PDB file of N, CA, C and O in Angstrom:
ATOM      1  N   UNK A   1     -15.345  37.034 -35.599  1.00  0.00           N
ATOM      2  CA  UNK A   1     -15.227  36.737 -34.166  1.00  0.00           C
ATOM      3  C   UNK A   1     -15.504  35.334 -33.520  1.00  0.00           C
ATOM      4  O   UNK A   1     -15.446  35.048 -32.324  1.00  0.00           O
ATOM      5  N   UNK A   2     -15.840  34.468 -34.655  1.00  0.00           N
ATOM      6  CA  UNK A   2     -16.735  33.043 -34.374  1.00  0.00           C
ATOM      7  C   UNK A   2     -15.296  32.244 -34.698  1.00  0.00           C
ATOM      8  O   UNK A   2     -14.880  31.304 -34.021  1.00  0.00           O
ATOM      9  N   UNK A   3     -14.727  32.720 -35.685  1.00  0.00           N
ATOM     10  CA  UNK A   3     -13.650  32.037 -35.708  1.00  0.00           C
ATOM     11  C   UNK A   3     -12.228  31.963 -34.592  1.00  0.00           C
ATOM     12  O   UNK A   3     -11.176  31.325 -34.527  1.00  0.00           O
ATOM     13  N   UNK A   4     -12.910  32.994 -33.829  1.00  0.00           N
ATOM     14  CA  UNK A   4     -10.993  33.139 -33.125  1.00  0.00           C
ATOM     15  C   UNK A   4     -11.613  32.583 -31.777  1.00  0.00           C
ATOM     16  O   UNK A   4     -10.872  32.783 -30.815  1.00  0.00           O
ATOM     17  N   UNK A   5     -13.079  31.779 -31.413  1.00  0.00           N
ATOM     18  CA  UNK A   5     -13.361  31.196 -30.352  1.00  0.00           C
ATOM     19  C   UNK A   5     -13.155  29.065 -30.937  1.00  0.00           C
ATOM     20  O   UNK A   5     -13.281  28.039 -30.268  1.00  0.00           O
ATOM     21  N   UNK A   6     -12.916  29.223 -31.963  1.00  0.00           N
ATOM     22  CA  UNK A   6     -12.680  27.614 -32.358  1.00  0.00           C
ATOM     23  C   UNK A   6     -11.610  27.097 -32.089  1.00  0.00           C
ATOM     24  O   UNK A   6     -10.551  27.650 -32.387  1.00  0.00           O
ATOM     25  N   UNK A   7     -11.657  26.126 -31.573  1.00  0.00           N
ATOM     26  CA  UNK A   7     -10.352  25.630 -31.191  1.00  0.00           C
ATOM     27  C   UNK A   7      -9.428  24.966 -32.101  1.00  0.00           C
ATOM     28  O   UNK A   7      -9.650  24.410 -33.176  1.00  0.00           O
ATOM     29  N   UNK A   8      -8.272  25.151 -31.407  1.00  0.00           N
ATOM     30  CA  UNK A   8      -6.772  24.865 -32.743  1.00  0.00           C
ATOM     31  C   UNK A   8      -6.979  23.303 -33.525  1.00  0.00           C
ATOM     32  O   UNK A   8      -6.361  22.885 -34.504  1.00  0.00           O
ATOM     33  N   UNK A   9      -7.845  22.753 -32.895  1.00  0.00           N
ATOM     34  CA  UNK A   9      -7.318  20.954 -32.940  1.00  0.00           C
ATOM     35  C   UNK A   9      -8.295  20.612 -33.537  1.00  0.00           C
ATOM     36  O   UNK A   9      -8.896  19.635 -33.091  1.00  0.00           O
ATOM     37  N   UNK A  10      -8.817  21.296 -34.775  1.00  0.00           N
ATOM     38  CA  UNK A  10     -10.523  21.313 -35.338  1.00  0.00           C
ATOM     39  C   UNK A  10     -10.255  19.910 -35.833  1.00  0.00           C
ATOM     40  O   UNK A  10     -11.231  19.176 -35.679  1.00  0.00           O
ATOM     41  N   UNK A  11      -9.342  19.413 -36.311  1.00  0.00           N
ATOM     42  CA  UNK A  11      -9.640  18.284 -37.442  1.00  0.00           C
ATOM     43  C   UNK A  11      -9.000  17.054 -36.552  1.00  0.00           C
ATOM     44  O   UNK A  11      -8.694  16.095 -37.260  1.00  0.00           O
ATOM     45  N   UNK A  12      -8.736  16.881 -35.153  1.00  0.00           N
ATOM     46  CA  UNK A  12      -8.680  15.861 -34.337  1.00  0.00           C
ATOM     47  C   UNK A  12     -10.270  15.629 -33.699  1.00  0.00           C
ATOM     48  O   UNK A  12     -10.811  16.633 -33.237  1.00  0.00           O
ATOM     49  N   UNK A  13     -10.946  14.462 -33.670  1.00  0.00           N
ATOM     50  CA  UNK A  13     -12.211  13.887 -32.799  1.00  0.00           C
ATOM     51  C   UNK A  13     -11.888  14.138 -31.411  1.00  0.00           C
ATOM     52  O   UNK A  13     -10.743  14.186 -30.961  1.00  0.00           O
ATOM     53  N   UNK A  14     -13.134  14.321 -30.649  1.00  0.00           N
ATOM     54  CA  UNK A  14     -13.105  14.868 -29.245  1.00  0.00           C
ATOM     55  C   UNK A  14     -12.677  13.419 -28.499  1.00  0.00           C
ATOM     56  O   UNK A  14     -11.757  13.407 -27.681  1.00  0.00           O
ATOM     57  N   UNK A  15     -13.307  12.386 -28.796  1.00  0.00           N
ATOM     58  CA  UNK A  15     -12.915  11.177 -28.577  1.00  0.00           C
ATOM     59  C   UNK A  15     -11.362  10.789 -28.145  1.00  0.00           C
ATOM     60  O   UNK A  15     -10.910  10.315 -27.103  1.00  0.00           O
ATOM     61  N   UNK A  16     -10.745  11.191 -29.377  1.00  0.00           N
ATOM     62  CA  UNK A  16      -9.463  11.290 -29.082  1.00  0.00           C
ATOM     63  C   UNK A  16      -8.494  12.041 -28.040  1.00  0.00           C
ATOM     64  O   UNK A  16      -7.494  11.636 -27.448  1.00  0.00           O
ATOM     65  N   UNK A  17      -9.034  13.058 -28.033  1.00  0.00           N
ATOM     66  CA  UNK A  17      -7.997  13.785 -27.012  1.00  0.00           C
ATOM     67  C   UNK A  17      -8.932  12.953 -25.686  1.00  0.00           C
ATOM     68  O   UNK A  17      -8.360  13.251 -24.638  1.00  0.00           O
ATOM     69  N   UNK A  18      -9.984  12.158 -25.429  1.00  0.00           N
ATOM     70  CA  UNK A  18     -10.330  12.318 -24.081  1.00  0.00           C
ATOM     71  C   UNK A  18      -9.606  10.776 -23.972  1.00  0.00           C
ATOM     72  O   UNK A  18      -8.927  10.480 -22.989  1.00  0.00           O
ATOM     73  N   UNK A  19      -9.862   9.721 -25.233  1.00  0.00           N
ATOM     74  CA  UNK A  19      -8.592   8.832 -24.763  1.00  0.00           C
ATOM     75  C   UNK A  19      -7.261   9.121 -24.367  1.00  0.00           C
ATOM     76  O   UNK A  19      -6.753   8.824 -23.285  1.00  0.00           O
ATOM     77  N   UNK A  20      -6.701   9.753 -25.367  1.00  0.00           N
ATOM     78  CA  UNK A  20      -5.356  10.193 -24.600  1.00  0.00           C
ATOM     79  C   UNK A  20      -5.016  10.566 -23.077  1.00  0.00           C
ATOM     80  O   UNK A  20      -4.078  10.140 -22.404  1.00  0.00           O
ATOM     81  N   UNK A  21      -5.994  11.448 -22.718  1.00  0.00           N
ATOM     82  CA  UNK A  21      -5.995  11.725 -21.639  1.00  0.00           C
ATOM     83  C   UNK A  21      -6.081  10.980 -20.245  1.00  0.00           C
ATOM     84  O   UNK A  21      -5.491  11.129 -19.175  1.00  0.00           O
ATOM     85  N   UNK A  22      -7.418   9.799 -20.870  1.00  0.00           N
ATOM     86  CA  UNK A  22      -7.766   9.027 -19.796  1.00  0.00           C
ATOM     87  C   UNK A  22      -6.421   8.049 -20.083  1.00  0.00           C
ATOM     88  O   UNK A  22      -5.955   7.459 -19.109  1.00  0.00           O
ATOM     89  N   UNK A  23      -6.013   7.933 -20.937  1.00  0.00           N
ATOM     90  CA  UNK A  23      -4.695   6.961 -21.207  1.00  0.00           C
ATOM     91  C   UNK A  23      -3.573   7.379 -20.601  1.00  0.00           C
ATOM     92  O   UNK A  23      -3.157   6.467 -19.888  1.00  0.00           O
ATOM     93  N   UNK A  24      -2.897   8.317 -20.550  1.00  0.00           N
ATOM     94  CA  UNK A  24      -2.382   9.134 -19.691  1.00  0.00           C
ATOM     95  C   UNK A  24      -2.543   9.117 -18.250  1.00  0.00           C
ATOM     96  O   UNK A  24      -1.769   8.633 -17.423  1.00  0.00           O
ATOM     97  N   UNK A  25      -3.835   9.807 -18.022  1.00  0.00           N
ATOM     98  CA  UNK A  25      -4.456   9.376 -16.163  1.00  0.00           C
ATOM     99  C   UNK A  25      -3.457   8.049 -15.730  1.00  0.00           C
ATOM    100  O   UNK A  25      -2.564   8.000 -14.885  1.00  0.00           O
ATOM    101  N   UNK A  26      -4.008   6.930 -16.714  1.00  0.00           N
ATOM    102  CA  UNK A  26      -3.786   5.524 -16.016  1.00  0.00           C
ATOM    103  C   UNK A  26      -2.176   5.124 -16.057  1.00  0.00           C
ATOM    104  O   UNK A  26      -1.601   4.409 -15.237  1.00  0.00           O
ATOM    105  N   UNK A  27      -1.561   5.804 -17.287  1.00  0.00           N
ATOM    106  CA  UNK A  27      -0.319   5.973 -17.096  1.00  0.00           C
ATOM    107  C   UNK A  27       0.597   6.070 -16.072  1.00  0.00           C
ATOM    108  O   UNK A  27       1.470   5.325 -15.626  1.00  0.00           O
ATOM    109  N   UNK A  28      -0.009   7.694 -15.683  1.00  0.00           N
ATOM    110  CA  UNK A  28       0.367   8.379 -14.365  1.00  0.00           C
ATOM    111  C   UNK A  28       0.012   7.476 -13.114  1.00  0.00           C
ATOM    112  O   UNK A  28       0.832   7.237 -12.228  1.00  0.00           O
ATOM    113  N   UNK A  29      -1.077   7.073 -13.122  1.00  0.00           N
ATOM    114  CA  UNK A  29      -1.926   6.139 -11.892  1.00  0.00           C
ATOM    115  C   UNK A  29      -0.658   4.488 -11.732  1.00  0.00           C
ATOM    116  O   UNK A  29      -0.140   4.403 -10.619  1.00  0.00           O
ATOM    117  N   UNK A  30      -0.312   3.519 -12.616  1.00  0.00           N
ATOM    118  CA  UNK A  30       0.270   3.047 -12.663  1.00  0.00           C
ATOM    119  C   UNK A  30       1.873   2.807 -12.428  1.00  0.00           C
ATOM    120  O   UNK A  30       2.496   1.750 -12.336  1.00  0.00           O
ATOM    121  N   UNK A  31       2.371   4.325 -12.356  1.00  0.00           N
ATOM    122  CA  UNK A  31       3.190   4.651 -12.144  1.00  0.00           C
ATOM    123  C   UNK A  31       3.973   5.104 -10.531  1.00  0.00           C
ATOM    124  O   UNK A  31       4.993   5.070  -9.844  1.00  0.00           O
ATOM    125  N   UNK A  32       2.877   5.431 -10.612  1.00  0.00           N
ATOM    126  CA  UNK A  32       2.809   6.185  -8.905  1.00  0.00           C
ATOM    127  C   UNK A  32       2.127   4.810  -7.874  1.00  0.00           C
ATOM    128  O   UNK A  32       2.261   4.839  -6.650  1.00  0.00           O
ATOM    129  N   UNK A  33       1.345   3.564  -8.650  1.00  0.00           N
ATOM    130  CA  UNK A  33       1.444   2.662  -7.653  1.00  0.00           C
ATOM    131  C   UNK A  33       2.233   1.688  -7.813  1.00  0.00           C
ATOM    132  O   UNK A  33       2.054   0.666  -7.151  1.00  0.00           O
ATOM    133  N   UNK A  34       3.281   1.784  -8.724  1.00  0.00           N
ATOM    134  CA  UNK A  34       4.376   1.281  -9.269  1.00  0.00           C
ATOM    135  C   UNK A  34       5.780   1.374  -7.834  1.00  0.00           C
ATOM    136  O   UNK A  34       6.414   0.514  -7.222  1.00  0.00           O
ATOM    137  N   UNK A  35       5.743   3.050  -7.804  1.00  0.00           N
ATOM    138  CA  UNK A  35       6.608   3.476  -6.954  1.00  0.00           C
ATOM    139  C   UNK A  35       6.004   3.218  -5.624  1.00  0.00           C
ATOM    140  O   UNK A  35       6.757   3.159  -4.652  1.00  0.00           O
ATOM    141  N   UNK A  36       4.937   3.085  -5.501  1.00  0.00           N
ATOM    142  CA  UNK A  36       4.647   2.995  -3.915  1.00  0.00           C
ATOM    143  C   UNK A  36       4.368   1.514  -3.259  1.00  0.00           C
ATOM    144  O   UNK A  36       4.376   1.277  -2.051  1.00  0.00           O
ATOM    145  N   UNK A  37       4.075   0.391  -4.503  1.00  0.00           N
ATOM    146  CA  UNK A  37       4.415  -1.023  -3.897  1.00  0.00           C
ATOM    147  C   UNK A  37       5.737  -1.656  -4.063  1.00  0.00           C
ATOM    148  O   UNK A  37       6.202  -2.514  -3.312  1.00  0.00           O
ATOM    149  N   UNK A  38       6.177  -1.270  -4.878  1.00  0.00           N
ATOM    150  CA  UNK A  38       8.222  -1.959  -4.873  1.00  0.00           C
ATOM    151  C   UNK A  38       8.411  -1.947  -3.792  1.00  0.00           C
ATOM    152  O   UNK A  38       8.324  -3.027  -3.207  1.00  0.00           O
ATOM    153  N   UNK A  39       8.842  -0.435  -2.831  1.00  0.00           N
ATOM    154  CA  UNK A  39       9.296  -0.949  -1.652  1.00  0.00           C
ATOM    155  C   UNK A  39       8.389  -1.558  -0.583  1.00  0.00           C
ATOM    156  O   UNK A  39       8.615  -2.497   0.179  1.00  0.00           O
ATOM    157  N   UNK A  40       7.371  -0.833  -0.711  1.00  0.00           N
ATOM    158  CA  UNK A  40       6.160  -2.361   0.085  1.00  0.00           C
ATOM    159  C   UNK A  40       6.326  -3.833  -0.083  1.00  0.00           C
ATOM    160  O   UNK A  40       6.031  -4.695   0.745  1.00  0.00           O
ATOM    161  N   UNK A  41       6.950  -4.039  -1.525  1.00  0.00           N
ATOM    162  CA  UNK A  41       6.825  -5.476  -1.570  1.00  0.00           C
ATOM    163  C   UNK A  41       8.500  -6.096  -0.544  1.00  0.00           C
ATOM    164  O   UNK A  41       8.717  -7.088   0.150  1.00  0.00           O
ATOM    165  N   UNK A  42       9.327  -4.932  -0.944  1.00  0.00           N
ATOM    166  CA  UNK A  42      10.713  -5.313  -0.739  1.00  0.00           C
ATOM    167  C   UNK A  42      10.363  -5.524   1.139  1.00  0.00           C
ATOM    168  O   UNK A  42      10.867  -6.531   1.634  1.00  0.00           O
ATOM    169  N   UNK A  43       9.609  -4.680   2.006  1.00  0.00           N
ATOM    170  CA  UNK A  43       9.449  -4.952   3.278  1.00  0.00           C
ATOM    171  C   UNK A  43       8.506  -5.924   3.396  1.00  0.00           C
ATOM    172  O   UNK A  43       8.665  -6.566   4.434  1.00  0.00           O
ATOM    173  N   UNK A  44       7.516  -6.310   2.684  1.00  0.00           N
ATOM    174  CA  UNK A  44       7.128  -7.184   3.330  1.00  0.00           C
ATOM    175  C   UNK A  44       7.926  -8.924   3.027  1.00  0.00           C
ATOM    176  O   UNK A  44       7.764  -9.968   3.660  1.00  0.00           O
ATOM    177  N   UNK A  45       8.903  -8.591   1.648  1.00  0.00           N
ATOM    178  CA  UNK A  45       9.307 -10.117   1.709  1.00  0.00           C
ATOM    179  C   UNK A  45      10.659 -10.131   2.796  1.00  0.00           C
ATOM    180  O   UNK A  45      11.045 -11.147   3.374  1.00  0.00           O
ATOM    181  N   UNK A  46      11.160  -9.033   2.905  1.00  0.00           N
ATOM    182  CA  UNK A  46      11.862  -8.978   4.375  1.00  0.00           C
ATOM    183  C   UNK A  46      11.583  -9.357   5.150  1.00  0.00           C
ATOM    184  O   UNK A  46      12.457  -9.939   5.793  1.00  0.00           O
ATOM    185  N   UNK A  47      10.126  -9.340   5.731  1.00  0.00           N
ATOM    186  CA  UNK A  47       9.180  -9.690   6.752  1.00  0.00           C
ATOM    187  C   UNK A  47       9.021 -11.264   6.626  1.00  0.00           C
ATOM    188  O   UNK A  47       9.212 -11.935   7.639  1.00  0.00           O
ATOM    189  N   UNK A  48       8.750 -11.759   5.678  1.00  0.00           N
ATOM    190  CA  UNK A  48       8.379 -12.964   5.432  1.00  0.00           C
ATOM    191  C   UNK A  48       9.995 -13.656   5.665  1.00  0.00           C
ATOM    192  O   UNK A  48      10.176 -14.609   6.422  1.00  0.00           O
ATOM    193  N   UNK A  49      11.145 -12.971   4.848  1.00  0.00           N
ATOM    194  CA  UNK A  49      12.442 -13.709   5.572  1.00  0.00           C
ATOM    195  C   UNK A  49      12.359 -13.709   6.547  1.00  0.00           C
ATOM    196  O   UNK A  49      12.174 -14.922   6.651  1.00  0.00           O
ATOM    197  N   UNK A  50      12.319 -13.292   7.735  1.00  0.00           N
ATOM    198  CA  UNK A  50      12.901 -12.997   9.132  1.00  0.00           C
ATOM    199  C   UNK A  50      11.416 -14.117   9.529  1.00  0.00           C
ATOM    200  O   UNK A  50      11.717 -15.303   9.397  1.00  0.00           O
ATOM    201  N   UNK A  51      10.476 -13.964   9.812  1.00  0.00           N
ATOM    202  CA  UNK A  51       9.412 -15.112   9.725  1.00  0.00           C
ATOM    203  C   UNK A  51       9.832 -16.373   9.636  1.00  0.00           C
ATOM    204  O   UNK A  51       9.676 -17.153  10.575  1.00  0.00           O
ATOM    205  N   UNK A  52      10.379 -16.701   8.571  1.00  0.00           N
ATOM    206  CA  UNK A  52      10.926 -17.755   8.594  1.00  0.00           C
ATOM    207  C   UNK A  52      12.342 -18.310   8.957  1.00  0.00           C
ATOM    208  O   UNK A  52      12.740 -19.473   8.882  1.00  0.00           O
ATOM    209  N   UNK A  53      12.924 -17.321   9.319  1.00  0.00           N
ATOM    210  CA  UNK A  53      14.110 -17.869  10.340  1.00  0.00           C
ATOM    211  C   UNK A  53      13.749 -17.992  11.852  1.00  0.00           C
ATOM    212  O   UNK A  53      14.062 -18.862  12.665  1.00  0.00           O
ATOM    213  N   UNK A  54      13.082 -16.989  11.972  1.00  0.00           N
ATOM    214  CA  UNK A  54      12.434 -17.299  13.625  1.00  0.00           C
ATOM    215  C   UNK A  54      11.372 -19.114  13.625  1.00  0.00           C
ATOM    216  O   UNK A  54      11.484 -19.903  14.563  1.00  0.00           O
ATOM    217  N   UNK A  55      10.688 -19.318  12.707  1.00  0.00           N
ATOM    218  CA  UNK A  55       9.763 -20.220  12.507  1.00  0.00           C
ATOM    219  C   UNK A  55      10.786 -21.735  12.414  1.00  0.00           C
ATOM    220  O   UNK A  55      10.450 -22.858  12.790  1.00  0.00           O
ATOM    221  N   UNK A  56      12.212 -21.284  11.739  1.00  0.00           N
ATOM    222  CA  UNK A  56      13.205 -22.047  11.978  1.00  0.00           C
ATOM    223  C   UNK A  56      13.530 -22.706  13.336  1.00  0.00           C
ATOM    224  O   UNK A  56      13.373 -23.860  13.735  1.00  0.00           O
ATOM    225  N   UNK A  57      14.138 -21.370  14.033  1.00  0.00           N
ATOM    226  CA  UNK A  57      14.903 -21.627  15.414  1.00  0.00           C
ATOM    227  C   UNK A  57      13.497 -21.855  16.521  1.00  0.00           C
ATOM    228  O   UNK A  57      13.831 -22.166  17.665  1.00  0.00           O
ATOM    229  N   UNK A  58      12.257 -21.750  16.314  1.00  0.00           N
ATOM    230  CA  UNK A  58      11.633 -22.677  17.296  1.00  0.00           C
ATOM    231  C   UNK A  58      11.563 -23.981  17.067  1.00  0.00           C
ATOM    232  O   UNK A  58      11.866 -24.824  17.912  1.00  0.00           O
ATOM    233  N   UNK A  59      11.069 -24.294  15.648  1.00  0.00           N
ATOM    234  CA  UNK A  59      11.129 -25.472  15.383  1.00  0.00           C
ATOM    235  C   UNK A  59      12.716 -26.729  15.699  1.00  0.00           C
ATOM    236  O   UNK A  59      12.616 -27.939  15.899  1.00  0.00           O
ATOM    237  N   UNK A  60      13.736 -26.092  15.656  1.00  0.00           N
ATOM    238  CA  UNK A  60      14.534 -26.574  16.649  1.00  0.00           C
ATOM    239  C   UNK A  60      14.584 -26.490  17.607  1.00  0.00           C
ATOM    240  O   UNK A  60      15.213 -27.432  18.088  1.00  0.00           O
ATOM    241  N   UNK A  61      14.188 -25.702  18.422  1.00  0.00           N
ATOM    242  CA  UNK A  61      14.049 -25.748  19.763  1.00  0.00           C
ATOM    243  C   UNK A  61      13.049 -26.604  20.302  1.00  0.00           C
ATOM    244  O   UNK A  61      13.231 -27.117  21.406  1.00  0.00           O
ATOM    245  N   UNK A  62      11.955 -26.828  19.612  1.00  0.00           N
ATOM    246  CA  UNK A  62      10.786 -28.278  20.263  1.00  0.00           C
ATOM    247  C   UNK A  62      11.604 -29.267  20.018  1.00  0.00           C
ATOM    248  O   UNK A  62      11.845 -30.023  20.959  1.00  0.00           O
ATOM    249  N   UNK A  63      12.380 -29.577  18.420  1.00  0.00           N
ATOM    250  CA  UNK A  63      12.850 -30.850  18.515  1.00  0.00           C
ATOM    251  C   UNK A  63      14.190 -30.935  19.306  1.00  0.00           C
ATOM    252  O   UNK A  63      14.513 -32.053  19.707  1.00  0.00           O
ATOM    253  N   UNK A  64      14.691 -30.284  19.471  1.00  0.00           N
ATOM    254  CA  UNK A  64      15.796 -30.246  20.543  1.00  0.00           C
ATOM    255  C   UNK A  64      14.637 -30.850  21.770  1.00  0.00           C
ATOM    256  O   UNK A  64      14.499 -32.063  21.926  1.00  0.00           O
ATOM    257  N   UNK A  65      13.898 -29.901  22.542  1.00  0.00           N
ATOM    258  CA  UNK A  65      13.784 -30.187  23.601  1.00  0.00           C
ATOM    259  C   UNK A  65      13.077 -31.965  23.802  1.00  0.00           C
ATOM    260  O   UNK A  65      13.136 -32.726  24.767  1.00  0.00           O
ATOM    261  N   UNK A  66      12.413 -32.141  22.378  1.00  0.00           N
ATOM    262  CA  UNK A  66      11.672 -33.211  22.226  1.00  0.00           C
ATOM    263  C   UNK A  66      12.677 -34.831  22.629  1.00  0.00           C
ATOM    264  O   UNK A  66      12.465 -35.848  23.290  1.00  0.00           O
ATOM    265  N   UNK A  67      13.994 -34.200  21.644  1.00  0.00           N
ATOM    266  CA  UNK A  67      14.782 -35.570  21.841  1.00  0.00           C
ATOM    267  C   UNK A  67      15.595 -35.145  23.596  1.00  0.00           C
ATOM    268  O   UNK A  67      15.652 -36.171  24.274  1.00  0.00           O
ATOM    269  N   UNK A  68      16.014 -34.234  24.136  1.00  0.00           N
ATOM    270  CA  UNK A  68      16.482 -34.304  25.433  1.00  0.00           C
ATOM    271  C   UNK A  68      15.050 -34.984  26.377  1.00  0.00           C
ATOM    272  O   UNK A  68      15.459 -35.525  27.405  1.00  0.00           O
ATOM    273  N   UNK A  69      13.720 -35.046  26.247  1.00  0.00           N
ATOM    274  CA  UNK A  69      13.291 -35.430  27.266  1.00  0.00           C
ATOM    275  C   UNK A  69      13.324 -36.882  26.607  1.00  0.00           C
ATOM    276  O   UNK A  69      13.805 -37.535  27.533  1.00  0.00           O
ATOM    277  N   UNK A  70      13.100 -37.788  25.555  1.00  0.00           N
ATOM    278  CA  UNK A  70      13.506 -38.723  24.853  1.00  0.00           C
ATOM    279  C   UNK A  70      14.440 -39.806  25.360  1.00  0.00           C
ATOM    280  O   UNK A  70      14.533 -41.021  25.189  1.00  0.00           O
ATOM    281  N   UNK A  71      15.147 -38.812  26.105  1.00  0.00           N
ATOM    282  CA  UNK A  71      16.762 -39.704  25.840  1.00  0.00           C
ATOM    283  C   UNK A  71      17.026 -39.835  27.753  1.00  0.00           C
ATOM    284  O   UNK A  71      18.031 -40.387  28.201  1.00  0.00           O
TER     285      UNK A  71
END
């Protein structure tokens, strides 16, 4: 009866199993974060590009306004 209750991987130390499970969890978390952050980074990049265009238009308007006042 005692032999039936032994684990099937008796030669493998318990520490290796824990390390393997922890590594699997870390890889899974990394994959999830990558999948979540990639679209988010694209949204942020697009928003920054839009803000750059708007800022350029504002500065052009201010520059044109100042040039018109000086003439």
